[in-house]
C-alpha positions as CSV (number, residue, x, y, z in Angstrom):
1,M,4.0,29.7,17.4
2,R,1.9,29.2,14.3
3,S,4.2,26.5,12.9
4,T,4.1,24.7,16.3
5,L,0.3,24.8,16.3
6,V,0.2,23.4,12.7
7,M,2.5,20.6,13.6
8,F,0.3,19.7,16.7
9,V,-2.9,19.6,14.6
10,L,-1.3,17.5,11.9
11,V,0.0,15.0,14.4
12,S,-3.4,14.8,16.1
13,I,-5.3,14.2,12.8
14,I,-3.1,11.8,11.0
15,T,-1.2,9.7,13.5
16,A,-3.4,6.7,12.7
17,G,-2.3,6.5,9.0
18,C,1.4,5.9,9.1
19,V,4.3,4.0,10.7
20,S,6.3,3.3,13.8
21,L,8.9,0.7,14.8
22,S,6.9,-1.1,17.5
23,E,6.6,-4.9,17.7
24,P,3.3,-6.6,16.7
25,P,1.1,-7.5,19.7
26,A,0.8,-11.1,21.0
27,I,-1.2,-13.3,18.7
28,N,-4.6,-14.8,19.7
29,E,-4.8,-18.1,17.9
30,S,-8.6,-18.1,17.9
31,A,-8.6,-14.8,15.9
32,Y,-7.5,-16.4,12.6
33,M,-10.1,-16.7,9.8
34,E,-10.8,-20.1,8.2
35,G,-8.0,-20.8,5.7
36,E,-5.8,-17.9,7.0
37,A,-2.1,-18.7,7.2
38,R,-0.5,-18.6,10.6
39,V,3.2,-18.8,9.7
40,Y,5.2,-18.1,6.6
41,E,8.9,-18.2,6.1
42,G,9.4,-18.7,9.8
43,V,7.5,-15.6,10.7
44,S,4.3,-15.7,12.9
45,L,1.6,-13.8,11.0
46,T,-0.8,-11.4,12.6
47,P,-4.4,-12.4,12.2
48,I,-6.3,-10.1,9.8
49,S,-8.8,-9.5,12.6
50,Q,-6.0,-8.1,14.8
51,Q,-4.3,-6.0,12.2
52,G,-4.3,-2.2,12.6
53,N,-5.9,-0.2,9.8
54,F,-6.8,3.3,8.7
55,M,-9.2,4.6,6.1
56,I,-10.0,8.2,5.1
57,K,-13.6,7.3,4.1
58,G,-14.2,3.9,5.6
59,A,-14.0,0.5,3.8
60,Q,-14.8,0.6,0.1
61,Y,-16.8,-2.2,-1.5
62,I,-15.9,-2.9,-5.1
63,D,-17.6,-5.5,-7.3
64,R,-14.8,-7.7,-8.6
65,D,-16.6,-8.3,-11.9
66,E,-16.8,-4.6,-12.6
67,Y,-13.3,-3.7,-11.3
68,V,-10.8,-2.3,-13.8
69,L,-7.2,-1.2,-12.9
70,R,-5.8,1.4,-15.3
71,V,-2.0,1.9,-15.9
72,D,-1.6,5.2,-17.6
73,G,0.5,8.4,-17.8
74,L,4.0,8.3,-19.3
75,V,3.5,4.9,-20.9
76,D,3.5,3.8,-24.5
77,N,1.0,1.0,-23.9
78,P,-1.8,2.0,-21.4
79,L,-3.4,-0.9,-19.7
80,E,-6.9,-1.7,-18.5
81,L,-6.9,-4.8,-16.4
82,T,-9.8,-6.7,-14.8
83,Y,-9.5,-8.5,-11.5
84,A,-9.4,-11.8,-13.5
85,D,-6.5,-10.4,-15.6
86,L,-4.5,-9.6,-12.5
87,L,-4.9,-13.2,-11.2
88,M,-3.4,-14.5,-14.5
89,Y,0.0,-12.9,-14.0
90,P,2.7,-14.8,-12.1
91,S,2.2,-14.3,-8.4
92,T,4.8,-13.5,-5.7
93,S,4.4,-13.9,-1.9
94,K,6.3,-12.0,0.8
95,T,6.3,-11.6,4.5
96,V,6.3,-7.8,5.2
97,R,5.7,-5.8,8.3
98,L,3.5,-2.7,8.2
99,N,4.3,-0.2,11.0
100,S,2.2,2.8,12.1
101,V,3.2,6.1,13.8
102,D,0.5,5.7,16.4
103,G,2.2,2.6,17.9
104,W,0.9,-0.5,16.1
105,S,2.5,-2.8,13.6
106,F,1.8,-6.3,12.1
107,D,3.5,-9.0,10.1
108,A,1.6,-10.5,7.2
109,K,2.0,-12.7,4.1
110,W,1.2,-10.7,1.0
111,T,0.5,-12.3,-2.3
112,G,0.1,-10.5,-5.6
113,V,1.7,-9.3,-8.9
114,V,5.0,-7.6,-9.0
115,L,4.4,-4.0,-10.1
116,E,7.4,-4.1,-12.5
117,T,5.6,-6.7,-14.5
118,L,2.7,-4.3,-15.2
119,L,5.0,-1.4,-15.8
120,D,7.0,-3.3,-18.3
121,E,3.9,-4.4,-20.1
122,A,2.7,-0.7,-20.2
123,K,6.2,0.3,-21.5
124,T,7.1,3.2,-19.2
125,D,8.8,6.2,-20.8
126,E,12.5,6.5,-20.2
127,K,11.8,9.9,-18.5
128,A,9.5,8.3,-15.9
129,T,10.6,8.7,-12.3
130,T,7.4,8.5,-10.2
131,V,4.5,6.1,-9.9
132,I,1.2,7.4,-8.4
133,F,-1.5,5.2,-6.9
134,H,-5.0,6.4,-6.9
135,G,-7.7,4.7,-4.7
136,V,-11.4,4.6,-5.4
137,D,-11.9,6.6,-2.2
138,G,-10.0,9.6,-3.6
139,Y,-6.8,8.7,-1.7
140,S,-3.5,9.0,-3.5
141,T,0.2,8.5,-2.8
142,S,3.4,8.0,-4.8
143,L,6.6,5.9,-4.9
144,E,9.8,6.4,-6.8
145,L,10.0,4.1,-9.9
146,D,13.6,3.1,-8.9
147,Y,12.4,2.0,-5.5
148,I,9.6,-0.1,-7.0
149,L,12.0,-1.8,-9.3
150,E,14.8,-2.4,-6.8
151,N,12.5,-3.8,-4.2
152,E,10.2,-5.9,-6.4
153,I,7.2,-4.1,-4.9
154,I,3.9,-6.0,-5.3
155,L,0.3,-5.1,-5.7
156,A,-1.4,-7.6,-3.3
157,Y,-4.7,-9.3,-3.8
158,R,-4.3,-11.9,-1.0
159,L,-3.4,-11.5,2.6
160,N,-2.3,-14.4,4.8
161,D,-3.5,-16.7,2.0
162,V,-7.1,-15.4,1.9
163,T,-8.6,-12.9,-0.5
164,L,-7.9,-9.4,0.5
165,P,-10.9,-8.2,2.6
166,P,-12.7,-4.9,1.6
167,E,-11.4,-3.2,4.8
168,R,-7.8,-4.1,3.8
169,G,-8.1,-2.8,0.3
170,F,-9.8,-5.3,-2.0
171,P,-9.2,-5.7,-4.9
172,V,-5.6,-4.6,-4.5
173,Q,-3.3,-2.9,-2.0
174,V,0.3,-1.6,-2.5
175,V,2.8,-3.4,-0.3
176,A,5.3,-0.6,0.1
177,E,7.8,-2.5,2.3
178,G,10.2,-0.3,4.2
179,K,7.9,2.7,3.8
180,Y,5.5,4.3,6.2
181,G,1.9,3.1,6.2
182,Y,0.5,6.0,4.2
183,K,2.4,4.7,1.2
184,W,0.4,1.4,1.3
185,A,-2.5,2.6,-1.0
186,K,-5.7,0.5,-0.9
187,W,-8.5,0.0,-3.4
188,V,-6.2,1.1,-6.2
189,V,-8.0,1.8,-9.5
190,L,-5.3,3.9,-11.3
191,I,-1.5,3.6,-11.5
192,E,-0.2,6.8,-13.1
193,V,3.4,7.1,-14.3
194,M,5.0,10.6,-14.2
195,D,8.4,12.3,-14.6
196,K,8.2,14.5,-11.5
197,P,7.6,14.1,-7.8
198,Y,4.0,13.9,-6.5
199,R,2.7,14.6,-3.1
200,G,-0.4,12.6,-2.2
201,Y,-3.2,12.9,0.4
202,W,-1.1,12.8,3.6
203,E,2.0,14.2,2.0
204,K,0.1,17.4,1.1
205,R,-0.8,17.6,4.8
206,G,2.8,17.5,6.0
207,Y,4.1,14.0,5.9
208,S,7.5,13.2,4.3
209,N,7.3,12.1,0.6
210,E,10.2,9.7,1.1
211,A,8.5,7.9,3.9
212,D,11.3,5.6,4.8
213,V,10.7,3.6,8.0
214,G,12.9,5.0,10.7
215,G,13.4,8.2,8.8
216,L,11.7,11.6,9.0
217,K,7.9,11.4,9.3
218,F,7.3,15.0,8.4
219,G,8.4,16.9,5.3
220,F,7.8,20.6,6.1
């Protein structure tokens, strides 16, 4: 009985933060921002104004001139990168769908730096297995290093060809393609490399640490 009650409470609290397999809603052309891309690689992109979202403490507003992204942990060359530094790396664009367990999803064009580039520069230790993302709002989650490398996961600073808005995670958001929405960390200020699994904000509250879309949502 107690385990059933715990599951019910968890589902009620956090269904807005993760993933489902639903199709994006019909697109309203008038909803696009000025300069926002409508189509990329043959995929119709969901306007930013119609994209579902979830935040544990509301939108975070970060001054780009004061922003610093740290890459630390099991690395031989810790990094401290400004927003301008990130823009100087080669950029990659992808169309990736974000799905949520409470029924919404959207397709978007994400542009940013490939995480492997930063991790290579930081010189990750050969024992490293896990990469943790810490947001300025206290949120955290993790991804396996092998997954990041095999899928060329990016840290995005543009969305549908416009600068990532504050409510979407400016300065940067993790684009964890194929993973549930709670793995898409926003407002990232620290990337920490470790040699053991890590359970982040929602994972500690019962969500699966693997978070594969279509797989188990809960990891009790």
